[in-house]
C-alpha positions in Angstrom: 99.4 102.0 138.0 98.3 99.1 140.3 97.9 99.7 144.0 100.7 97.3 144.9 103.1 99.0 142.5 102.4 102.5 143.8 105.4 104.4 145.4 106.3 103.7 149.0 105.2 106.2 151.6 108.8 106.2 152.7 111.8 107.5 150.8 115.6 107.6 151.0 115.5 104.2 152.7 119.3 103.8 152.4 119.8 106.8 154.7 117.7 105.4 157.5 119.0 103.7 160.6 118.2 100.1 161.4 115.7 101.3 164.1 114.0 103.6 161.6 113.8 100.9 158.9 112.3 98.4 161.4 109.8 100.9 162.8 108.7 101.9 159.3 108.2 98.3 158.2 106.3 97.5 161.4 104.1 100.5 161.0 102.9 99.5 157.5 102.6 95.9 158.4 100.0 96.8 161.0 97.7 97.9 158.2 97.5 94.4 156.8 95.0 92.7 159.2 92.7 95.7 158.8 92.7 95.2 155.0 92.0 91.5 155.5 89.1 92.4 157.8 87.4 94.4 155.0 87.5 91.3 152.8 85.9 88.9 155.3 82.6 88.6 153.4 84.5 87.5 150.3 86.6 85.1 152.3 83.5 83.6 153.9 82.0 82.9 150.4 85.3 81.3 149.3 85.5 79.1 152.4 81.9 77.9 152.0 82.5 77.1 148.3 85.6 75.2 149.3 83.9 73.2 152.1 81.1 72.2 149.7 83.5 70.9 147.1 85.7 69.0 149.6 82.6 67.4 151.2 81.7 66.0 147.8 85.1 64.4 147.4 86.8 67.3 145.5 90.2 68.9 146.0 91.5 72.4 146.6 94.1 73.6 144.1 96.2 76.7 144.4 97.9 78.3 141.3 100.4 81.1 141.5 103.7 82.5 140.5 106.7 83.6 142.6 105.9 84.5 146.2 102.2 83.8 145.6 102.9 80.4 144.2 105.2 79.5 147.1 102.7 80.6 149.7 100.1 78.3 148.1 102.5 75.4 148.2 103.4 76.2 151.8 99.7 76.1 152.8 99.0 73.0 150.9 102.0 71.2 152.4 101.0 72.0 155.9 97.4 70.6 155.7 98.3 66.8 156.0 100.5 67.2 159.1 98.2 69.7 160.8 94.8 68.1 160.0 95.7 64.5 159.1 94.2 64.8 155.6 95.6 62.8 152.8 98.4 64.2 150.6 96.7 65.5 147.4 93.6 67.0 149.1 95.1 70.4 148.9 97.6 70.9 146.0 99.8 73.9 145.3 101.1 74.6 141.8 103.6 77.2 140.9 104.5 78.7 137.5 107.8 77.1 136.4 107.2 73.9 138.3 109.0 72.7 141.5 112.3 74.4 140.4 110.5 77.7 141.0 109.9 76.9 144.7 113.6 77.8 145.3 114.6 80.0 142.5 112.9 82.3 139.9 112.1 80.7 136.6 112.3 83.3 133.8 109.0 84.2 132.1 107.1 81.3 133.7 104.4 83.5 135.0 103.8 85.0 131.5 102.5 81.7 130.1 98.7 81.9 130.1 98.3 78.2 128.9 100.6 76.4 131.4 98.4 76.5 134.5 95.7 74.5 132.8 98.2 72.0 131.6 99.5 71.7 135.2 96.0 71.2 136.5 95.2 68.6 133.8 98.2 66.5 135.1 96.2 66.0 138.3 93.0 65.0 136.4 91.2 68.1 137.6 87.4 67.8 137.4 84.1 69.5 138.3 84.3 68.3 142.0 87.4 70.4 142.5 88.0 74.1 143.2 90.9 76.2 141.9 92.1 79.3 143.8 94.5 81.7 142.0 96.9 83.7 144.1 98.4 86.8 142.6 99.3 90.0 144.5 99.1 92.1 141.3 96.0 90.4 140.1 97.4 90.4 136.5 99.6 87.3 136.3 98.8 85.5 133.0 99.6 82.1 134.4 96.8 82.6 137.0 94.3 84.3 134.7 94.6 81.6 132.1 94.2 78.8 134.6 91.1 80.3 136.2 89.5 81.1 132.8 90.1 77.5 131.6 88.8 76.1 134.9 85.6 78.1 134.6 85.1 77.1 131.0 85.2 73.5 132.2 82.6 74.1 135.0 85.1 74.0 137.8 84.7 76.4 140.8 87.2 79.2 141.0 88.4 81.6 143.6 91.4 84.0 144.0 93.4 86.0 146.5 94.6 89.3 145.1 95.9 92.6 146.6 94.5 95.1 144.0 90.9 96.0 143.4 89.3 95.4 140.0 91.9 93.0 138.6 91.8 90.6 135.7 92.4 87.7 138.1 89.4 88.7 140.2 87.3 89.0 137.1 88.2 85.5 136.1 87.2 84.0 139.5 83.8 83.1 140.7 84.7 83.7 144.4 87.3 86.5 144.4 89.0 87.8 147.6 90.5 91.3 147.2 92.7 92.4 150.1 93.8 95.9 149.1 97.1 96.3 150.9 98.4 99.6 149.3 102.0 100.6 148.6 104.9 98.4 149.9 107.7 99.7 152.2 110.0 99.0 149.3 108.1 100.0 146.2 106.6 97.0 144.4 108.1 94.4 146.8 104.9 92.4 147.2 106.6 89.6 149.2 106.1 92.0 152.1 102.6 93.4 152.9 100.8 91.6 150.0 102.5 88.3 150.9 101.5 88.7 154.5 97.9 89.4 153.5 97.9 86.3 151.3 99.3 84.1 154.1 96.6 85.4 156.5 93.9 84.6 154.0 95.3 81.2 153.3 95.5 80.4 157.0 91.8 81.4 157.3 90.7 79.4 154.2 92.2 76.0 155.1 91.7 76.3 158.9 88.1 77.3 158.6 87.5 74.6 156.0 89.2 71.8 158.0 87.3 72.8 161.1 84.0 72.5 159.2 85.1 69.2 157.8 85.5 67.9 161.4 89.3 67.9 161.5 89.5 69.8 164.8 87.9 68.7 168.2 87.3 71.5 170.7 90.3 73.7 169.8 92.7 70.9 169.2 94.5 69.3 166.2 93.3 65.8 167.1 94.2 64.4 163.6 97.7 65.9 163.4 100.5 63.6 162.3 102.8 62.6 165.2 105.9 63.2 163.1 108.4 64.5 165.8 109.0 64.6 169.5 107.3 68.0 169.9 104.1 66.8 168.3 104.1 63.5 170.3 104.4 65.6 173.4 101.6 67.9 172.3 99.4 64.8 171.6 100.1 63.5 175.1 99.1 66.8 176.7 95.9 66.8 174.7 95.0 63.4 176.0 96.0 64.4 179.6 93.8 67.4 179.3 90.8 65.7 177.7 90.8 62.5 179.8 92.2 63.7 183.1 95.0 61.1 183.0 98.8 61.2 183.7 101.6 61.4 181.2 102.5 57.7 181.3 99.0 56.6 180.5 98.6 59.3 177.8 101.9 58.1 176.2 100.7 54.5 176.2 97.4 55.4 174.7 99.0 57.5 172.0 101.5 54.8 171.1 98.8 52.2 170.9 96.3 54.1 168.8 98.6 56.3 166.7 96.6 59.6 166.9 94.8 61.7 169.4 91.4 61.2 167.8 91.8 57.4 167.7 92.9 57.4 171.3 89.9 59.5 172.4 87.5 57.4 170.3 88.9 54.2 171.9 88.4 55.6 175.4 84.9 56.8 174.6 83.9 53.2 173.7 84.9 51.9 177.2 
């Protein structure tokens, strides 16, 4: 039996009070960052491989099913607004296609050939890197995609929550975060999903920082797509340049991004 499918350390959940349920969930959730910490050397290797590919004009692809696939799509979708990178630099693919983002698609994850077909639709090539996401580490969709990518000389990584899995064996840069049994037995959207989200945060954030998409500690390339982000951009300029809000607003409106405004100011 895989680690993620092993029985919960808690039982008779239906008899517990709300307080007992929440306390129990919180207690097991606290183990997740510690599990991620143990995988830091593997995460470092995956980040460095990703940075190298993106510097050469490659792209980062995620492939996954169910919760894992949705987390990859979430991370990919947040890169353009956060770091100002073009759509299509980070791409999330899910077994069953876009329908599966909102609802389960029966048997989609069991098709070992489909991930490679999904990747081919994006003209995947040797500049790119493919990261498979699978809590169990045994999802055929992910295994098949990684194996085909490797056969075609494409860099591969993975994020799994069991040790010694088939997905990890198929990946050149595996990340294994062993999260143990879930509060509800086998419900890997919980601890395993949290672990995957933490690793995805680390992967793209560290990569984008190394690609020059952050200045100091600020998202200077973020898209100014709503009032909150415009306000944040103005505060960045006020802080960096020692100017008032009115001048910061004028600069941001004129140049369209915090970085462009800072660059324009530095030339004067």
